[in-house]
C-alpha positions in Angstrom: -0.8 190.2 -74.9 -0.1 188.1 -71.7 2.7 185.6 -72.2 1.2 182.2 -71.2 4.5 180.3 -71.6 5.3 178.1 -68.5 8.7 178.5 -66.9 9.0 174.8 -67.4 9.1 175.3 -71.1 12.6 176.7 -70.6 13.9 173.9 -68.5 15.2 170.5 -69.7 13.0 167.9 -68.1 14.3 164.2 -68.2 11.4 161.6 -68.1 11.0 159.2 -65.4 12.4 155.7 -66.0 12.7 152.1 -64.6 15.7 150.1 -64.0 16.3 146.6 -62.7 18.6 145.6 -59.8 19.4 142.7 -57.5 20.3 142.5 -53.9 23.9 141.5 -53.8 24.4 141.9 -50.0 22.5 142.5 -46.9 24.0 143.7 -43.6 23.0 144.7 -40.1 24.6 146.8 -37.3 23.4 145.1 -34.2 25.7 146.6 -31.7 26.2 150.2 -30.5 28.3 150.9 -33.5 27.7 151.6 -37.3 29.9 148.8 -38.6 27.6 146.0 -40.0 27.9 142.3 -40.5 26.6 140.2 -43.4 23.4 138.4 -43.0 20.8 136.6 -45.2 17.8 138.9 -44.7 16.6 142.0 -43.1 13.3 142.7 -41.3 12.0 146.2 -41.6 9.3 148.2 -40.0 8.6 152.0 -40.3 11.6 152.6 -38.0 14.0 150.9 -40.3 15.8 147.5 -39.8 14.9 145.7 -36.6 17.6 146.2 -34.0 19.9 148.1 -36.3 22.1 151.0 -35.2 20.3 153.5 -37.4 16.8 152.4 -36.7 14.4 155.0 -35.4 11.6 157.4 -36.4 13.7 160.3 -35.4 17.5 160.8 -34.9 19.9 163.4 -33.5 21.4 166.0 -35.8 25.2 166.1 -36.4 27.8 167.8 -38.5 25.7 167.2 -41.7 23.0 169.4 -40.4 24.8 172.7 -39.4 21.5 174.5 -39.5 20.6 172.9 -36.3 22.3 172.8 -32.9 24.1 169.5 -32.7 21.9 166.9 -31.0 18.6 168.4 -32.3 15.9 165.7 -32.6 14.8 165.4 -36.3 13.1 163.0 -38.7 15.3 160.0 -39.4 15.9 159.9 -43.2 19.0 157.8 -42.7 17.4 154.5 -41.8 19.3 152.5 -44.4 22.7 152.8 -46.3 22.7 151.5 -49.8 25.8 150.9 -51.8 27.1 149.5 -55.0 30.3 147.2 -55.4 31.6 149.0 -58.4 31.6 152.3 -56.6 33.3 150.8 -53.6 36.0 149.5 -55.8 36.6 152.9 -57.4 36.8 154.5 -53.9 39.2 151.8 -52.8 41.4 152.4 -55.9 41.4 156.1 -55.0 42.7 155.2 -51.5 45.3 152.8 -52.8 43.6 149.9 -51.1 42.7 146.5 -52.5 39.2 146.7 -51.3 36.7 148.7 -49.1 34.3 146.1 -47.5 30.7 147.3 -47.3 30.6 146.3 -43.5 33.5 148.8 -42.7 31.4 151.8 -43.7 28.0 150.6 -42.3 26.3 149.3 -45.5 22.8 147.7 -45.1 22.4 146.8 -48.8 24.6 146.4 -51.8 22.7 146.5 -55.0 23.9 145.2 -58.6 22.7 146.4 -61.9 22.3 150.2 -61.4 24.9 152.3 -63.3 26.2 155.2 -61.1 24.0 154.2 -58.1 25.2 157.2 -56.0 23.9 159.6 -58.6 20.2 158.3 -58.4 18.1 161.4 -57.4 16.1 162.0 -54.3 12.7 160.5 -54.5 13.9 157.4 -56.3 11.7 154.4 -55.3 13.1 150.9 -54.7 10.4 148.2 -55.0 11.7 144.9 -53.7 10.2 141.6 -55.1 9.2 140.6 -51.6 7.1 143.6 -50.9 9.4 146.1 -49.3 9.5 149.7 -50.6 12.4 152.0 -49.8 12.6 155.7 -50.8 15.9 157.4 -51.5 16.6 160.6 -49.5 19.9 161.4 -51.4 23.6 160.7 -51.4 25.5 159.6 -48.4 28.3 162.0 -48.1 31.6 160.3 -47.1 33.1 161.4 -43.8 36.2 161.0 -41.7 34.7 158.7 -39.3 34.0 156.1 -42.0 37.4 156.9 -43.4 39.1 156.2 -40.1 37.4 152.8 -39.7 38.5 151.9 -43.3 42.0 152.9 -42.5 41.9 150.8 -39.3 40.4 147.6 -40.9 42.6 147.9 -44.1 45.7 148.2 -41.8 46.8 151.6 -43.3 50.1 152.9 -41.8 48.7 156.4 -41.2 45.2 156.1 -39.8 44.5 159.9 -39.9 45.6 160.3 -43.4 43.3 157.5 -44.5 40.4 159.2 -42.6 41.1 162.4 -44.5 41.6 160.6 -47.8 38.2 158.8 -47.9 36.0 161.8 -48.3 37.9 162.7 -51.4 38.3 159.4 -52.9 34.7 158.4 -52.2 33.0 161.7 -53.3 29.8 160.8 -55.1 30.7 157.1 -54.6 29.5 156.6 -51.1 26.0 155.3 -52.1 22.6 156.5 -50.8 20.7 156.9 -47.7 16.9 156.0 -47.7 14.0 155.2 -45.4 11.2 152.6 -45.2 8.0 153.5 -47.1 6.5 150.0 -47.0 7.9 147.4 -44.3 8.6 143.8 -44.8 11.6 141.5 -45.5 14.5 141.9 -47.8 16.5 138.9 -48.8 19.9 138.2 -50.4 19.6 137.9 -54.2 16.1 139.5 -54.3 15.1 141.4 -57.5 14.5 145.2 -57.2 12.6 147.6 -59.5 14.2 151.0 -59.4 11.9 153.8 -60.3 13.7 157.0 -61.1 11.4 160.1 -60.9 11.1 163.0 -63.5 14.2 165.1 -63.2 15.1 168.8 -63.9 17.7 171.3 -62.7 16.2 174.2 -60.8 17.7 177.6 -61.8 15.9 180.7 -60.4 
């Protein structure tokens, strides 16, 4: 007799859920550099944040995309960097620093109220009360470039050692990258509905 059992019956599936968050900080990189500055609000279209360093429908591939020749034009899924203050504090502790400021590593948003923000899965939707919707692409892997900037801004004695330490100290604490699904304006203090999709682990 034909076995009609679905493969999904053998896989643990976690249901979708909703969380509440708040915008604790908004930041923009208006110059030809990834470091940001604090502001009161962000204006977004389908390219990302107006006049931001990472805005654009497309971007050039880099070290994170070894499957392409460096500089290949590709879709820009890295329009915004989203962080959590508690995770930044853990990363700072791992580097022996008093703090890591969101601006130093190019944050656009700092969110409060979401435990383990960096572990939110790809496909998570962020619905801002003012009307903006962002979609999470995935974790933002910590890199030496951001580590070097932290070491410089924090006044570390050994800049290169700090650059190398950050990827280890901030592993799975570096926050998320995402893109604009519905444009508009995001303001400091705004409420956010976080909708985590159904999840499972794929094992072939």
